[in-house]
mmCIF file as gemmi writes it, N, C-alpha and C atoms, coordinates in Angstrom:
data_model
loop_
_atom_site.group_PDB
_atom_site.id
_atom_site.type_symbol
_atom_site.label_atom_id
_atom_site.label_alt_id
_atom_site.label_comp_id
_atom_site.label_asym_id
_atom_site.label_entity_id
_atom_site.label_seq_id
_atom_site.pdbx_PDB_ins_code
_atom_site.Cartn_x
_atom_site.Cartn_y
_atom_site.Cartn_z
_atom_site.occupancy
_atom_site.B_iso_or_equiv
_atom_site.pdbx_formal_charge
_atom_site.auth_seq_id
_atom_site.auth_asym_id
_atom_site.pdbx_PDB_model_num
ATOM 1 N N . MET Axp A 1 ? 128.767 -89.206 6.432 1 0 ? 1 A 1
ATOM 2 C CA . MET Axp A 1 ? 129.694 -88.177 6.802 1 0 ? 1 A 1
ATOM 3 C C . MET Axp A 1 ? 130.758 -88.107 5.717 1 0 ? 1 A 1
ATOM 4 N N . THR Axp A 2 ? 131.206 -86.904 5.439 1 0 ? 2 A 1
ATOM 5 C CA . THR Axp A 2 ? 132.257 -86.683 4.452 1 0 ? 2 A 1
ATOM 6 C C . THR Axp A 2 ? 133.428 -85.992 5.117 1 0 ? 2 A 1
ATOM 7 N N . VAL Axp A 3 ? 134.628 -86.486 4.891 1 0 ? 3 A 1
ATOM 8 C CA . VAL Axp A 3 ? 135.851 -85.855 5.378 1 0 ? 3 A 1
ATOM 9 C C . VAL Axp A 3 ? 136.548 -85.267 4.168 1 0 ? 3 A 1
ATOM 10 N N . ASN Axp A 4 ? 136.814 -83.966 4.205 1 0 ? 4 A 1
ATOM 11 C CA . ASN Axp A 4 ? 137.495 -83.286 3.115 1 0 ? 4 A 1
ATOM 12 C C . ASN Axp A 4 ? 138.846 -82.783 3.57 1 0 ? 4 A 1
ATOM 13 N N . VAL Axp A 5 ? 139.798 -82.765 2.664 1 0 ? 5 A 1
ATOM 14 C CA . VAL Axp A 5 ? 141.102 -82.17 2.901 1 0 ? 5 A 1
ATOM 15 C C . VAL Axp A 5 ? 141.15 -80.921 2.038 1 0 ? 5 A 1
ATOM 16 N N . THR Axp A 6 ? 141.396 -79.775 2.665 1 0 ? 6 A 1
ATOM 17 C CA . THR Axp A 6 ? 141.374 -78.509 1.946 1 0 ? 6 A 1
ATOM 18 C C . THR Axp A 6 ? 142.745 -77.861 1.978 1 0 ? 6 A 1
ATOM 19 N N . ASP Axp A 7 ? 143.187 -77.394 0.832 1 0 ? 7 A 1
ATOM 20 C CA . ASP Axp A 7 ? 144.454 -76.69 0.709 1 0 ? 7 A 1
ATOM 21 C C . ASP Axp A 7 ? 144.174 -75.208 0.879 1 0 ? 7 A 1
ATOM 22 N N . VAL Axp A 8 ? 144.722 -74.584 1.915 1 0 ? 8 A 1
ATOM 23 C CA . VAL Axp A 8 ? 144.431 -73.177 2.185 1 0 ? 8 A 1
ATOM 24 C C . VAL Axp A 8 ? 145.607 -72.252 1.902 1 0 ? 8 A 1
ATOM 25 N N . GLU Axp A 9 ? 146.709 -72.772 1.394 1 0 ? 9 A 1
ATOM 26 C CA . GLU Axp A 9 ? 147.855 -71.927 1.095 1 0 ? 9 A 1
ATOM 27 C C . GLU Axp A 9 ? 147.817 -71.483 -0.362 1 0 ? 9 A 1
ATOM 28 N N . GLU Axp A 10 ? 148.61 -70.474 -0.673 1 0 ? 10 A 1
ATOM 29 C CA . GLU Axp A 10 ? 148.663 -69.928 -2.028 1 0 ? 10 A 1
ATOM 30 C C . GLU Axp A 10 ? 149.471 -70.822 -2.969 1 0 ? 10 A 1
ATOM 31 N N . ALA Axp A 11 ? 149.202 -70.675 -4.283 1 0 ? 11 A 1
ATOM 32 C CA . ALA Axp A 11 ? 149.934 -71.411 -5.322 1 0 ? 11 A 1
ATOM 33 C C . ALA Axp A 11 ? 151.406 -71.027 -5.267 1 0 ? 11 A 1
ATOM 34 N N . PRO Axp A 12 ? 152.305 -71.833 -5.62 1 0 ? 12 A 1
ATOM 35 C CA . PRO Axp A 12 ? 152.214 -73.106 -6.325 1 0 ? 12 A 1
ATOM 36 C C . PRO Axp A 12 ? 152.137 -74.3 -5.393 1 0 ? 12 A 1
ATOM 37 N N . ASN Axp A 13 ? 151.589 -74.131 -4.238 1 0 ? 13 A 1
ATOM 38 C CA . ASN Axp A 13 ? 151.466 -75.211 -3.266 1 0 ? 13 A 1
ATOM 39 C C . ASN Axp A 13 ? 150.582 -76.326 -3.821 1 0 ? 13 A 1
ATOM 40 N N . GLU Axp A 14 ? 151.013 -77.588 -3.643 1 0 ? 14 A 1
ATOM 41 C CA . GLU Axp A 14 ? 150.208 -78.723 -4.072 1 0 ? 14 A 1
ATOM 42 C C . GLU Axp A 14 ? 149.255 -79.123 -2.952 1 0 ? 14 A 1
ATOM 43 N N . ALA Axp A 15 ? 148.039 -79.483 -3.321 1 0 ? 15 A 1
ATOM 44 C CA . ALA Axp A 15 ? 147.011 -79.853 -2.343 1 0 ? 15 A 1
ATOM 45 C C . ALA Axp A 15 ? 147.346 -81.173 -1.671 1 0 ? 15 A 1
ATOM 46 N N . PRO Axp A 16 ? 147.037 -81.306 -0.366 1 0 ? 16 A 1
ATOM 47 C CA . PRO Axp A 16 ? 147.218 -82.585 0.319 1 0 ? 16 A 1
ATOM 48 C C . PRO Axp A 16 ? 146.172 -83.583 -0.158 1 0 ? 16 A 1
ATOM 49 N N . THR Axp A 17 ? 146.44 -84.853 0.077 1 0 ? 17 A 1
ATOM 50 C CA . THR Axp A 17 ? 145.483 -85.901 -0.284 1 0 ? 17 A 1
ATOM 51 C C . THR Axp A 17 ? 145.197 -86.772 0.927 1 0 ? 17 A 1
ATOM 52 N N . LEU Axp A 18 ? 143.945 -87.186 1.056 1 0 ? 18 A 1
ATOM 53 C CA . LEU Axp A 18 ? 143.533 -88.086 2.115 1 0 ? 18 A 1
ATOM 54 C C . LEU Axp A 18 ? 144.025 -89.476 1.749 1 0 ? 18 A 1
ATOM 55 N N . THR Axp A 19 ? 144.8 -90.092 2.649 1 0 ? 19 A 1
ATOM 56 C CA . THR Axp A 19 ? 145.408 -91.38 2.337 1 0 ? 19 A 1
ATOM 57 C C . THR Axp A 19 ? 144.875 -92.522 3.178 1 0 ? 19 A 1
ATOM 58 N N . GLY Axp A 20 ? 144.111 -92.248 4.204 1 0 ? 20 A 1
ATOM 59 C CA . GLY Axp A 20 ? 143.611 -93.327 5.042 1 0 ? 20 A 1
ATOM 60 C C . GLY Axp A 20 ? 142.364 -92.93 5.788 1 0 ? 20 A 1
ATOM 61 N N . GLY Axp A 21 ? 141.655 -93.902 6.25 1 0 ? 21 A 1
ATOM 62 C CA . GLY Axp A 21 ? 140.41 -93.726 6.975 1 0 ? 21 A 1
ATOM 63 C C . GLY Axp A 21 ? 139.526 -94.912 6.66 1 0 ? 21 A 1
ATOM 64 N N . SER Axp A 22 ? 138.647 -95.237 7.562 1 0 ? 22 A 1
ATOM 65 C CA . SER Axp A 22 ? 137.803 -96.396 7.337 1 0 ? 22 A 1
ATOM 66 C C . SER Axp A 22 ? 136.389 -96.105 7.814 1 0 ? 22 A 1
ATOM 67 N N . VAL Axp A 23 ? 135.478 -96.928 7.372 1 0 ? 23 A 1
ATOM 68 C CA . VAL Axp A 23 ? 134.079 -96.812 7.778 1 0 ? 23 A 1
ATOM 69 C C . VAL Axp A 23 ? 133.883 -97.649 9.027 1 0 ? 23 A 1
ATOM 70 N N . TYR Axp A 24 ? 133.227 -97.07 10.043 1 0 ? 24 A 1
ATOM 71 C CA . TYR Axp A 24 ? 132.945 -97.796 11.269 1 0 ? 24 A 1
ATOM 72 C C . TYR Axp A 24 ? 131.504 -98.28 11.211 1 0 ? 24 A 1
ATOM 73 N N . ILE Axp A 25 ? 131.266 -99.546 11.474 1 0 ? 25 A 1
ATOM 74 C CA . ILE Axp A 25 ? 129.923 -100.111 11.489 1 0 ? 25 A 1
ATOM 75 C C . ILE Axp A 25 ? 129.415 -100.089 12.926 1 0 ? 25 A 1
ATOM 76 N N . PHE Axp A 26 ? 128.282 -99.42 13.149 1 0 ? 26 A 1
ATOM 77 C CA . PHE Axp A 26 ? 127.717 -99.307 14.494 1 0 ? 26 A 1
ATOM 78 C C . PHE Axp A 26 ? 126.947 -100.577 14.828 1 0 ? 26 A 1
ATOM 79 N N . GLU Axp A 27 ? 127.449 -101.314 15.798 1 0 ? 27 A 1
ATOM 80 C CA . GLU Axp A 27 ? 126.842 -102.584 16.16 1 0 ? 27 A 1
ATOM 81 C C . GLU Axp A 27 ? 125.92 -102.473 17.361 1 0 ? 27 A 1
ATOM 82 N N . ASN Axp A 28 ? 126.115 -101.476 18.195 1 0 ? 28 A 1
ATOM 83 C CA . ASN Axp A 28 ? 125.242 -101.31 19.344 1 0 ? 28 A 1
ATOM 84 C C . ASN Axp A 28 ? 125.17 -99.83 19.703 1 0 ? 28 A 1
ATOM 85 N N . GLU Axp A 29 ? 124.118 -99.465 20.414 1 0 ? 29 A 1
ATOM 86 C CA . GLU Axp A 29 ? 123.97 -98.062 20.769 1 0 ? 29 A 1
ATOM 87 C C . GLU Axp A 29 ? 124.73 -97.744 22.052 1 0 ? 29 A 1
ATOM 88 N N . ASN Axp A 30 ? 124.787 -96.462 22.351 1 0 ? 30 A 1
ATOM 89 C CA . ASN Axp A 30 ? 125.461 -95.957 23.544 1 0 ? 30 A 1
ATOM 90 C C . ASN Axp A 30 ? 126.938 -96.345 23.569 1 0 ? 30 A 1
ATOM 91 N N . ILE Axp A 31 ? 127.576 -96.247 22.413 1 0 ? 31 A 1
ATOM 92 C CA . ILE Axp A 31 ? 129.009 -96.483 22.303 1 0 ? 31 A 1
ATOM 93 C C . ILE Axp A 31 ? 129.739 -95.426 23.123 1 0 ? 31 A 1
ATOM 94 N N . SER Axp A 32 ? 130.766 -95.807 23.811 1 0 ? 32 A 1
ATOM 95 C CA . SER Axp A 32 ? 131.543 -94.868 24.608 1 0 ? 32 A 1
ATOM 96 C C . SER Axp A 32 ? 132.041 -93.72 23.737 1 0 ? 32 A 1
ATOM 97 N N . SER Axp A 33 ? 132.011 -92.512 24.279 1 0 ? 33 A 1
ATOM 98 C CA . SER Axp A 33 ? 132.45 -91.349 23.507 1 0 ? 33 A 1
ATOM 99 C C . SER Axp A 33 ? 133.956 -91.364 23.254 1 0 ? 33 A 1
ATOM 100 N N . ASP Axp A 34 ? 134.705 -92.173 24.011 1 0 ? 34 A 1
ATOM 101 C CA . ASP Axp A 34 ? 136.146 -92.232 23.765 1 0 ? 34 A 1
ATOM 102 C C . ASP Axp A 34 ? 136.512 -93.316 22.738 1 0 ? 34 A 1
ATOM 103 N N . LYS Axp A 35 ? 135.514 -94 22.19 1 0 ? 35 A 1
ATOM 104 C CA . LYS Axp A 35 ? 135.752 -95.018 21.157 1 0 ? 35 A 1
ATOM 105 C C . LYS Axp A 35 ? 136.165 -94.318 19.866 1 0 ? 35 A 1
ATOM 106 N N . ILE Axp A 36 ? 137.346 -94.627 19.361 1 0 ? 36 A 1
ATOM 107 C CA . ILE Axp A 36 ? 137.818 -94.046 18.105 1 0 ? 36 A 1
ATOM 108 C C . ILE Axp A 36 ? 137.115 -94.762 16.964 1 0 ? 36 A 1
ATOM 109 N N . LEU Axp A 37 ? 136.374 -93.997 16.166 1 0 ? 37 A 1
ATOM 110 C CA . LEU Axp A 37 ? 135.611 -94.567 15.068 1 0 ? 37 A 1
ATOM 111 C C . LEU Axp A 37 ? 136.487 -94.824 13.848 1 0 ? 37 A 1
ATOM 112 N N . SER Axp A 38 ? 137.439 -93.958 13.619 1 0 ? 38 A 1
ATOM 113 C CA . SER Axp A 38 ? 138.34 -94.096 12.485 1 0 ? 38 A 1
ATOM 114 C C . SER Axp A 38 ? 139.514 -93.152 12.697 1 0 ? 38 A 1
ATOM 115 N N . THR Axp A 39 ? 140.616 -93.457 12.074 1 0 ? 39 A 1
ATOM 116 C CA . THR Axp A 39 ? 141.759 -92.556 12.073 1 0 ? 39 A 1
ATOM 117 C C . THR Axp A 39 ? 142.055 -92.184 10.626 1 0 ? 39 A 1
ATOM 118 N N . TYR Axp A 40 ? 141.956 -90.902 10.332 1 0 ? 40 A 1
ATOM 119 C CA . TYR Axp A 40 ? 142.199 -90.4 8.978 1 0 ? 40 A 1
ATOM 120 C C . TYR Axp A 40 ? 143.633 -89.905 8.876 1 0 ? 40 A 1
ATOM 121 N N . THR Axp A 41 ? 144.237 -90.184 7.755 1 0 ? 41 A 1
ATOM 122 C CA . THR Axp A 41 ? 145.586 -89.705 7.492 1 0 ? 41 A 1
ATOM 123 C C . THR Axp A 41 ? 145.6 -88.987 6.15 1 0 ? 41 A 1
ATOM 124 N N . ALA Axp A 42 ? 146.493 -88.04 6.039 1 0 ? 42 A 1
ATOM 125 C CA . ALA Axp A 42 ? 146.655 -87.296 4.794 1 0 ? 42 A 1
ATOM 126 C C . ALA Axp A 42 ? 148.13 -87.044 4.571 1 0 ? 42 A 1
ATOM 127 N N . GLU Axp A 43 ? 148.486 -86.837 3.319 1 0 ? 43 A 1
ATOM 128 C CA . GLU Axp A 43 ? 149.869 -86.523 2.981 1 0 ? 43 A 1
ATOM 129 C C . GLU Axp A 43 ? 149.899 -85.224 2.208 1 0 ? 43 A 1
ATOM 130 N N . ASP Axp A 44 ? 150.9 -84.415 2.492 1 0 ? 44 A 1
ATOM 131 C CA . ASP Axp A 44 ? 151.08 -83.161 1.778 1 0 ? 44 A 1
ATOM 132 C C . ASP Axp A 44 ? 152.393 -83.229 1.011 1 0 ? 44 A 1
ATOM 133 N N . PRO Axp A 45 ? 152.345 -83.115 -0.322 1 0 ? 45 A 1
ATOM 134 C CA . PRO Axp A 45 ? 153.568 -83.227 -1.107 1 0 ? 45 A 1
ATOM 135 C C . PRO Axp A 45 ? 154.594 -82.141 -0.799 1 0 ? 45 A 1
ATOM 136 N N . ASP Axp A 46 ? 154.145 -81.01 -0.248 1 0 ? 46 A 1
ATOM 137 C CA . ASP Axp A 46 ? 155.052 -79.921 0.093 1 0 ? 46 A 1
ATOM 138 C C . ASP Axp A 46 ? 155.595 -80.033 1.509 1 0 ? 46 A 1
ATOM 139 N N . GLY Axp A 47 ? 155.105 -81.024 2.28 1 0 ? 47 A 1
ATOM 140 C CA . GLY Axp A 47 ? 155.566 -81.204 3.649 1 0 ? 47 A 1
ATOM 141 C C . GLY Axp A 47 ? 154.965 -80.231 4.641 1 0 ? 47 A 1
ATOM 142 N N . ASP Axp A 48 ? 153.88 -79.547 4.257 1 0 ? 48 A 1
ATOM 143 C CA . ASP Axp A 48 ? 153.226 -78.606 5.164 1 0 ? 48 A 1
ATOM 144 C C . ASP Axp A 48 ? 152.544 -79.34 6.311 1 0 ? 48 A 1
ATOM 145 N N . THR Axp A 49 ? 152.393 -78.662 7.445 1 0 ? 49 A 1
ATOM 146 C CA . THR Axp A 49 ? 151.678 -79.208 8.584 1 0 ? 49 A 1
ATOM 147 C C . THR Axp A 49 ? 150.196 -79.253 8.25 1 0 ? 49 A 1
ATOM 148 N N . LEU Axp A 50 ? 149.555 -80.372 8.542 1 0 ? 50 A 1
ATOM 149 C CA . LEU Axp A 50 ? 148.139 -80.539 8.252 1 0 ? 50 A 1
ATOM 150 C C . LEU Axp A 50 ? 147.333 -80.5 9.542 1 0 ? 50 A 1
ATOM 151 N N . THR Axp A 51 ? 146.135 -79.946 9.473 1 0 ? 51 A 1
ATOM 152 C CA . THR Axp A 51 ? 145.191 -79.982 10.583 1 0 ? 51 A 1
ATOM 153 C C . THR Axp A 51 ? 143.885 -80.559 10.058 1 0 ? 51 A 1
ATOM 154 N N . TYR Axp A 52 ? 143.141 -81.198 10.934 1 0 ? 52 A 1
ATOM 155 C CA . TYR Axp A 52 ? 141.878 -81.824 10.575 1 0 ? 52 A 1
ATOM 156 C C . TYR Axp A 52 ? 140.746 -81.031 11.204 1 0 ? 52 A 1
ATOM 157 N N . SER Axp A 53 ? 139.644 -80.912 10.476 1 0 ? 53 A 1
ATOM 158 C CA . SER Axp A 53 ? 138.457 -80.267 11.021 1 0 ? 53 A 1
ATOM 159 C C . SER Axp A 53 ? 137.222 -80.9 10.407 1 0 ? 53 A 1
ATOM 160 N N . LEU Axp A 54 ? 136.096 -80.704 11.052 1 0 ? 54 A 1
ATOM 161 C CA . LEU Axp A 54 ? 134.829 -81.243 10.591 1 0 ? 54 A 1
ATOM 162 C C . LEU Axp A 54 ? 133.892 -80.09 10.263 1 0 ? 54 A 1
ATOM 163 N N . SER Axp A 55 ? 133.023 -80.299 9.303 1 0 ? 55 A 1
ATOM 164 C CA . SER Axp A 55 ? 132.018 -79.295 8.97 1 0 ? 55 A 1
ATOM 165 C C . SER Axp A 55 ? 130.712 -80 8.64 1 0 ? 55 A 1
ATOM 166 N N . GLY Axp A 56 ? 129.662 -79.245 8.513 1 0 ? 56 A 1
ATOM 167 C CA . GLY Axp A 56 ? 128.352 -79.806 8.216 1 0 ? 56 A 1
ATOM 168 C C . GLY Axp A 56 ? 127.492 -79.861 9.465 1 0 ? 56 A 1
ATOM 169 N N . SER Axp A 57 ? 126.23 -80.176 9.257 1 0 ? 57 A 1
ATOM 170 C CA . SER Axp A 57 ? 125.277 -80.141 10.376 1 0 ? 57 A 1
ATOM 171 C C . SER Axp A 57 ? 125.565 -81.182 11.454 1 0 ? 57 A 1
ATOM 172 N N . ASP Axp A 58 ? 126.191 -82.305 11.105 1 0 ? 58 A 1
ATOM 173 C CA . ASP Axp A 58 ? 126.49 -83.346 12.097 1 0 ? 58 A 1
ATOM 174 C C . ASP Axp A 58 ? 127.843 -83.165 12.764 1 0 ? 58 A 1
ATOM 175 N N . ALA Axp A 59 ? 128.603 -82.17 12.359 1 0 ? 59 A 1
ATOM 176 C CA . ALA Axp A 59 ? 129.954 -81.983 12.89 1 0 ? 59 A 1
ATOM 177 C C . ALA Axp A 59 ? 129.946 -81.771 14.402 1 0 ? 59 A 1
ATOM 178 N N . VAL Axp A 60 ? 128.884 -81.208 14.937 1 0 ? 60 A 1
ATOM 179 C CA . VAL Axp A 60 ? 128.815 -80.945 16.383 1 0 ? 60 A 1
ATOM 180 C C . VAL Axp A 60 ? 128.731 -82.238 17.2 1 0 ? 60 A 1
ATOM 181 N N . LEU Axp A 61 ? 128.467 -83.363 16.553 1 0 ? 61 A 1
ATOM 182 C CA . LEU Axp A 61 ? 128.354 -84.642 17.251 1 0 ? 61 A 1
ATOM 183 C C . LEU Axp A 61 ? 129.684 -85.378 17.369 1 0 ? 61 A 1
ATOM 184 N N . PHE Axp A 62 ? 130.701 -84.907 16.633 1 0 ? 62 A 1
ATOM 185 C CA . PHE Axp A 62 ? 131.972 -85.614 16.545 1 0 ? 62 A 1
ATOM 186 C C . PHE Axp A 62 ? 133.135 -84.712 16.934 1 0 ? 62 A 1
ATOM 187 N N . ASP Axp A 63 ? 134.255 -85.368 17.231 1 0 ? 63 A 1
ATOM 188 C CA . ASP Axp A 63 ? 135.506 -84.663 17.497 1 0 ? 63 A 1
ATOM 189 C C . ASP Axp A 63 ? 136.564 -85.315 16.618 1 0 ? 63 A 1
ATOM 190 N N . ILE Axp A 64 ? 137.475 -84.513 16.078 1 0 ? 64 A 1
ATOM 191 C CA . ILE Axp A 64 ? 138.607 -85.055 15.342 1 0 ? 64 A 1
ATOM 192 C C . ILE Axp A 64 ? 139.867 -84.402 15.89 1 0 ? 64 A 1
ATOM 193 N N . THR Axp A 65 ? 140.84 -85.228 16.253 1 0 ? 65 A 1
ATOM 194 C CA . THR Axp A 65 ? 142.065 -84.726 16.872 1 0 ? 65 A 1
ATOM 195 C C . THR Axp A 65 ? 143.046 -84.258 15.806 1 0 ? 65 A 1
ATOM 196 N N . ASP Axp A 66 ? 144.125 -83.655 16.255 1 0 ? 66 A 1
ATOM 197 C CA . ASP Axp A 66 ? 145.186 -83.23 15.343 1 0 ? 66 A 1
ATOM 198 C C . ASP Axp A 66 ? 145.866 -84.426 14.678 1 0 ? 66 A 1
ATOM 199 N N . ASP Axp A 67 ? 145.647 -85.623 15.223 1 0 ? 67 A 1
ATOM 200 C CA . ASP Axp A 67 ? 146.197 -86.845 14.639 1 0 ? 67 A 1
ATOM 201 C C . ASP Axp A 67 ? 145.193 -87.547 13.724 1 0 ? 67 A 1
ATOM 202 N N . GLY Axp A 68 ? 144.009 -86.948 13.499 1 0 ? 68 A 1
ATOM 203 C CA . GLY Axp A 68 ? 143.011 -87.515 12.608 1 0 ? 68 A 1
ATOM 204 C C . GLY Axp A 68 ? 142.114 -88.563 13.225 1 0 ? 68 A 1
ATOM 205 N N . GLU Axp A 69 ? 142.097 -88.675 14.557 1 0 ? 69 A 1
ATOM 206 C CA . GLU Axp A 69 ? 141.259 -89.67 15.224 1 0 ? 69 A 1
ATOM 207 C C . GLU Axp A 69 ? 139.851 -89.112 15.402 1 0 ? 69 A 1
ATOM 208 N N . LEU Axp A 70 ? 138.872 -89.784 14.796 1 0 ? 70 A 1
ATOM 209 C CA . LEU Axp A 70 ? 137.474 -89.359 14.829 1 0 ? 70 A 1
ATOM 210 C C . LEU Axp A 70 ? 136.741 -90.123 15.912 1 0 ? 70 A 1
ATOM 211 N N . SER Axp A 71 ? 135.988 -89.409 16.769 1 0 ? 71 A 1
ATOM 212 C CA . SER Axp A 71 ? 135.204 -90.042 17.828 1 0 ? 71 A 1
ATOM 213 C C . SER Axp A 71 ? 133.943 -89.219 18.082 1 0 ? 71 A 1
ATOM 214 N N . PHE Axp A 72 ? 132.991 -89.821 18.791 1 0 ? 72 A 1
ATOM 215 C CA . PHE Axp A 72 ? 131.797 -89.1 19.212 1 0 ? 72 A 1
ATOM 216 C C . PHE Axp A 72 ? 132.151 -88.149 20.349 1 0 ? 72 A 1
ATOM 217 N N . ILE Axp A 73 ? 131.478 -87.007 20.418 1 0 ? 73 A 1
ATOM 218 C CA . ILE Axp A 73 ? 131.619 -86.128 21.571 1 0 ? 73 A 1
ATOM 219 C C . ILE Axp A 73 ? 130.844 -86.724 22.746 1 0 ? 73 A 1
ATOM 220 N N . ASN Axp A 74 ? 129.626 -87.201 22.491 1 0 ? 74 A 1
ATOM 221 C CA . ASN Axp A 74 ? 128.806 -87.879 23.49 1 0 ? 74 A 1
ATOM 222 C C . ASN Axp A 74 ? 128.364 -89.213 22.899 1 0 ? 74 A 1
ATOM 223 N N . PRO Axp A 75 ? 128.188 -90.24 23.741 1 0 ? 75 A 1
ATOM 224 C CA . PRO Axp A 75 ? 127.719 -91.521 23.204 1 0 ? 75 A 1
ATOM 225 C C . PRO Axp A 75 ? 126.397 -91.343 22.49 1 0 ? 75 A 1
ATOM 226 N N . PRO Axp A 76 ? 126.217 -91.945 21.299 1 0 ? 76 A 1
ATOM 227 C CA . PRO Axp A 76 ? 124.96 -91.817 20.58 1 0 ? 76 A 1
ATOM 228 C C . PRO Axp A 76 ? 123.842 -92.579 21.277 1 0 ? 76 A 1
ATOM 229 N N . ASP Axp A 77 ? 122.632 -92.094 21.149 1 0 ? 77 A 1
ATOM 230 C CA . ASP Axp A 77 ? 121.459 -92.741 21.715 1 0 ? 77 A 1
ATOM 231 C C . ASP Axp A 77 ? 120.441 -92.834 20.593 1 0 ? 77 A 1
ATOM 232 N N . TYR Axp A 78 ? 120.2 -94.039 20.097 1 0 ? 78 A 1
ATOM 233 C CA . TYR Axp A 78 ? 119.335 -94.227 18.946 1 0 ? 78 A 1
ATOM 234 C C . TYR Axp A 78 ? 117.863 -94.292 19.307 1 0 ? 78 A 1
ATOM 235 N N . GLU Axp A 79 ? 117.517 -94.205 20.576 1 0 ? 79 A 1
ATOM 236 C CA . GLU Axp A 79 ? 116.121 -94.3 20.994 1 0 ? 79 A 1
ATOM 237 C C . GLU Axp A 79 ? 115.405 -92.988 20.785 1 0 ? 79 A 1
């Protein structure tokens, strides 16, 4: 999975940068959907409000909150 930070405002706005996030190692299947897999943080040098979103074919399997908390929408089933 790739998390991107996109600058959508006009120049001379400086692009935000992703400053935090971690890789979650899946140790067992059927993880609770409320289990936070990672929390992503970003900083904007202009102080603009940031929002998080997911894209790609697997994006429908995950949810990301306005605070950058990534979790499954439904518990995964590897069977």
